C-alpha positions as CSV (number, residue, x, y, z in Angstrom):
1,M,-17.3,-83.1,-67.0
2,F,-15.0,-81.8,-69.7
3,S,-17.1,-78.8,-70.8
4,R,-15.8,-75.7,-69.2
5,T,-18.7,-73.4,-68.2
6,E,-17.1,-71.8,-65.2
7,N,-16.2,-68.1,-65.2
8,V,-12.6,-67.2,-64.6
9,Q,-13.0,-66.5,-60.9
10,T,-14.8,-69.8,-60.3
11,F,-12.2,-71.7,-62.3
12,I,-9.3,-70.3,-60.4
13,R,-10.9,-71.0,-57.0
14,A,-12.2,-74.5,-57.9
15,Y,-9.1,-75.7,-59.7
16,P,-6.1,-73.8,-58.2
17,L,-3.5,-76.4,-59.2
18,V,-4.5,-76.5,-62.8
19,T,-4.5,-72.7,-62.8
20,L,-1.0,-72.7,-61.2
21,F,0.5,-75.1,-63.7
22,I,-0.9,-73.1,-66.6
23,V,0.3,-69.8,-65.2
24,I,3.8,-71.2,-64.6
25,Q,4.2,-72.5,-68.2
26,L,2.8,-69.3,-69.6
27,L,5.1,-67.2,-67.6
28,V,8.1,-69.4,-68.5
29,F,7.3,-69.0,-72.2
30,V,6.8,-65.2,-72.0
31,I,10.0,-64.7,-70.1
32,D,11.9,-67.0,-72.5
33,S,10.5,-65.0,-75.5
34,L,11.3,-61.6,-74.0
35,V,14.7,-62.4,-72.5
36,P,16.2,-65.1,-74.7
37,D,19.6,-64.6,-73.1
38,L,18.3,-66.5,-70.1
39,R,18.5,-69.6,-72.3
40,I,15.6,-71.2,-70.4
41,V,15.2,-74.1,-72.8
42,A,18.9,-74.9,-72.7
43,L,19.1,-74.7,-68.9
44,G,15.8,-76.4,-68.0
45,G,14.8,-78.8,-70.9
46,S,15.2,-82.5,-70.6
47,F,18.5,-82.6,-72.5
48,H,20.0,-86.1,-72.3
49,L,23.6,-85.0,-72.3
50,A,22.9,-82.8,-69.2
51,L,21.0,-85.6,-67.5
52,A,23.9,-88.0,-68.1
53,Q,26.0,-85.4,-66.2
54,G,23.7,-85.5,-63.2
55,E,21.4,-82.5,-63.8
56,W,18.3,-84.4,-62.7
57,Y,16.3,-81.3,-61.9
58,R,15.6,-81.1,-65.6
59,L,13.2,-84.0,-65.3
60,L,10.9,-81.6,-63.4
61,T,11.6,-78.2,-65.1
62,A,11.2,-79.6,-68.6
63,N,7.5,-80.1,-67.9
64,F,6.9,-76.4,-67.8
65,I,9.0,-75.4,-70.8
66,H,7.6,-75.4,-74.3
67,L,9.4,-75.2,-77.6
68,G,6.9,-73.0,-79.5
69,L,3.6,-71.1,-79.2
70,G,1.6,-73.8,-80.8
71,H,3.0,-76.4,-78.4
72,L,2.2,-74.2,-75.5
73,L,-1.3,-73.4,-76.6
74,F,-2.3,-77.0,-77.3
75,N,-1.0,-78.3,-74.0
76,S,-2.6,-75.4,-72.1
77,F,-5.9,-76.1,-73.9
78,A,-5.7,-79.8,-73.1
79,L,-4.9,-79.1,-69.5
80,I,-7.8,-76.7,-69.2
81,I,-10.2,-79.3,-70.6
82,F,-9.0,-82.5,-68.9
83,G,-7.2,-81.3,-65.7
84,P,-10.1,-79.8,-63.7
85,A,-12.2,-82.9,-63.4
86,M,-9.2,-84.9,-62.1
87,E,-8.2,-82.3,-59.6
88,R,-11.8,-82.3,-58.3
89,M,-12.0,-86.1,-58.2
90,V,-8.8,-86.9,-56.3
91,G,-8.2,-83.6,-54.5
92,H,-5.7,-80.8,-55.0
93,I,-2.6,-82.3,-53.3
94,K,-3.0,-85.8,-54.9
95,F,-3.5,-84.2,-58.3
96,A,-0.4,-82.1,-57.9
97,V,1.7,-85.1,-56.9
98,F,0.3,-87.2,-59.7
99,Y,0.9,-84.5,-62.4
100,I,4.5,-83.9,-61.3
101,V,5.4,-87.5,-60.7
102,A,4.0,-88.6,-64.1
103,G,5.8,-85.8,-65.9
104,V,9.1,-86.7,-64.3
105,L,8.6,-90.4,-65.0
106,A,7.9,-89.7,-68.7
107,N,11.1,-87.7,-69.0
108,L,13.2,-90.2,-67.0
109,L,12.0,-93.3,-68.9
110,T,12.5,-91.5,-72.2
111,F,16.1,-90.8,-71.1
112,F,16.7,-94.5,-70.4
113,T,15.1,-95.5,-73.7
114,V,16.5,-93.0,-76.1
115,S,20.3,-93.3,-76.1
116,E,21.0,-90.2,-78.2
117,L,22.8,-87.8,-75.9
118,F,21.8,-84.7,-77.9
119,Y,18.1,-85.5,-77.6
120,L,15.9,-82.7,-76.1
121,Q,12.5,-83.1,-74.6
122,A,10.3,-80.4,-73.2
123,G,6.6,-79.7,-72.6
124,A,3.6,-80.8,-70.5
125,S,2.6,-83.5,-72.9
126,G,3.7,-86.4,-70.8
127,A,1.8,-85.2,-67.8
128,I,-1.3,-84.4,-69.8
129,L,-1.2,-87.9,-71.4
130,A,-0.9,-89.2,-67.9
131,I,-4.2,-87.5,-67.0
132,L,-5.8,-89.2,-70.0
133,G,-4.3,-92.5,-68.9
134,F,-6.0,-92.0,-65.5
135,Y,-9.3,-91.5,-67.2
136,V,-8.9,-94.5,-69.5
137,Y,-8.2,-96.7,-66.4
138,I,-11.3,-95.6,-64.5
139,G,-13.3,-95.7,-67.7
140,R,-12.6,-99.5,-68.0
141,F,-12.0,-100.6,-64.4
142,R,-13.7,-98.0,-62.1
143,R,-16.8,-97.2,-64.1
144,T,-18.8,-95.7,-61.2
145,L,-16.5,-92.7,-61.3
146,I,-17.1,-91.6,-64.9
147,Y,-20.0,-91.4,-67.3
148,S,-19.8,-93.6,-70.4
149,Q,-20.1,-90.7,-72.8
150,D,-17.2,-88.9,-71.0
151,A,-15.1,-92.1,-71.2
152,R,-15.8,-92.3,-75.0
153,L,-14.6,-88.7,-75.4
154,V,-11.4,-89.6,-73.6
155,Y,-10.9,-92.6,-75.9
156,I,-11.4,-90.4,-79.0
157,F,-8.9,-87.8,-77.7
158,V,-6.4,-90.5,-76.9
159,A,-6.8,-91.9,-80.5
160,I,-6.2,-88.4,-81.9
161,S,-3.2,-87.9,-79.7
162,A,-1.8,-91.3,-80.8
163,V,-2.2,-90.3,-84.5
164,F,-0.4,-87.0,-84.0
165,T,2.3,-88.7,-81.9
166,L,3.0,-91.2,-84.7
167,I,2.9,-88.9,-87.7
168,G,3.9,-85.6,-86.2
169,A,7.3,-84.1,-86.7
170,N,9.5,-83.3,-83.6
171,V,7.1,-85.2,-81.3
172,S,8.5,-87.2,-78.4
173,L,7.0,-90.7,-79.1
174,W,8.4,-92.2,-75.9
175,G,7.5,-89.2,-73.8
176,H,3.9,-89.5,-74.8
177,V,3.8,-93.3,-74.4
178,Y,5.5,-93.3,-71.0
179,G,3.3,-90.4,-69.8
180,F,0.2,-92.3,-70.7
181,L,1.4,-95.6,-69.1
182,A,2.5,-93.7,-66.0
183,G,-1.0,-92.2,-65.6
184,F,-2.7,-95.5,-66.3
185,L,-0.6,-97.4,-63.7
186,L,-0.7,-94.6,-61.1
187,A,-4.5,-94.6,-61.4
188,I,-4.6,-98.1,-59.9
189,P,-3.9,-96.9,-56.4
190,L,-5.1,-93.3,-56.8
191,S,-8.5,-94.2,-58.1
192,R,-9.3,-95.8,-54.7
193,F,-9.4,-92.3,-53.3
194,A,-11.3,-90.7,-56.2
195,V,-14.9,-89.6,-56.1
196,P,-17.3,-88.8,-59.0
197,Y,-16.9,-85.4,-60.5
198,S,-19.3,-82.7,-59.4
199,R,-19.3,-79.3,-61.1
200,P,-18.4,-76.3,-58.9
201,L,-21.0,-73.5,-58.3
202,R,-20.1,-69.9,-58.5
203,Y,-17.1,-68.6,-56.6
204,G,-15.5,-72.0,-56.3
205,K,-18.1,-73.5,-54.0
206,Y,-19.1,-77.1,-54.7
207,K,-22.4,-78.8,-54.9
208,P,-23.1,-80.9,-51.8
209,R,-22.4,-84.5,-52.4
210,K,-23.6,-86.7,-49.6
211,Y,-24.5,-89.5,-51.9
212,A,-23.0,-90.3,-55.3
213,P,-25.6,-92.2,-57.5
214,P,-24.2,-95.1,-59.5
215,I,-23.1,-94.2,-63.0
216,I,-24.7,-96.4,-65.6
217,H,-22.6,-97.8,-68.4
218,T,-23.7,-99.6,-71.5
219,G,-21.5,-102.0,-73.5
220,E,-21.6,-99.8,-76.6
221,G,-18.3,-98.1,-75.8
222,K,-16.3,-101.3,-75.5
223,W,-15.6,-101.7,-79.2
224,I,-14.3,-98.1,-79.4
225,F,-11.9,-98.8,-76.6
226,Y,-10.5,-101.9,-78.2
227,V,-10.3,-100.5,-81.7
228,I,-8.3,-97.5,-80.3
229,V,-5.9,-99.8,-78.4
230,G,-5.4,-102.0,-81.5
231,L,-4.7,-99.0,-83.7
232,A,-2.3,-97.5,-81.2
233,V,-0.4,-100.8,-80.9
234,F,-0.3,-101.2,-84.6
235,G,0.9,-97.7,-85.2
236,L,3.6,-98.0,-82.5
237,F,5.1,-101.1,-84.2
238,A,4.6,-99.7,-87.7
239,R,6.7,-96.7,-86.8
240,F,9.7,-99.0,-86.4
241,L,9.2,-101.1,-89.6
């Protein structure tokens, strides 16, 4: 589900929205690097002073702007790993709406939470954490949609993301938290339209899926889930002590 074995041509045809979002953020970064006079970060980032003045478009554009090469590469890698399965499970249009709405909500709620007017937030992290929130929801409440080993992999990655969020420098804590929560909550209605993931064949064609067999889950992953939730909650409160 999260192992990428497709060639480039198959990947592009099978997951056009994931491909589009990656291309957009790569192009934005390259243009910003080559033509710094365009001031893309200053004009498109989620800058709270500008939002307070009514420039709400920044809630959207900030999701495709990154503040460094490492930031861009990590988010692109995470999107390549975790985005395709969701796009396949819910469909191209629903995935695009989910990704954009979750990213906008992460920026908007951060704006209302962080009162500092000179606060700047940018990057796809909120939308990517929303994708993980979607998987966490179906891993606990819609278990016929995801294998238990894939759910455990998501839990582990969420735990790693939580650690980096809490200890990392220049990381938007609230952007990550709100992105994850947005994805988790949006998954409640969206998962009703989801189907189990099936890997595409060559050239973007899909395996026929007339019947989706039940996905067996054991109870061995429960403790991992609750330990991760406990650590995340503890870390969140400890940050403010």
